N, C-alpha and C positions, 0 to 999 in steps of 0.2 A: 792750720797752724799747729805745729807739734811742740810739746813741752817735755823736757827731759826729766828724769826722776829726781835729779838734784834740784832742779828749778821747782819742781812740784813740792818737794820737802821744805825748801826754803820759803816758798810762797804758796801755801795751800789756799789762801784767799783768792788767788787768781782763778783757780779751777772752780771754786764755789761761785765766784762772781760771774764767770762765763756760763755756768749752768743756770744761774738765776736769770741772766739776760735772755737765754734761750727759752726758759719757762715763761718769762714775762711776754716775750714775743709770741709764743704759741697761744698764751691766754688771750692776748689782745686780738689775734686773728680769730680765735674762737668766739669772742664776744662780738666782734664785727659781723661774723657770719650768722650768729644767732640773732642779732638785732636786725639784720637784713631779712632773715626768714620771718621774723615777727612782722616787719613792715609789709612784706609781700602777703603774708597771711591776713593781716589787717585790711589791706586793700581789697583782697578777694571777698572778705566778709562784708565790707562796706558796699562793694559792687553788688553782691547778692541781695543785701538789704534794700538797696536802691531799686533793683529790678522788682523785688517783692512789693515795695511801696508804689511803684509805677503801675503794677498790675492791679493793686487794690484801688488806686485812683481811677482806673479805667472802668471798673465794674460799677 
């Protein structure tokens, strides 16, 4: 979507709003990616602890 210079001068909030929406979208994607990485990491740690516990119980 293109905006002309006259439109930009008359409505600068439009450009700022668009940039904020893109920033918010990028931040949301980053948070979801980070959260999913923590979940995967947490599952790996729990799995390793479970293996360690099972080995201790067998001894």
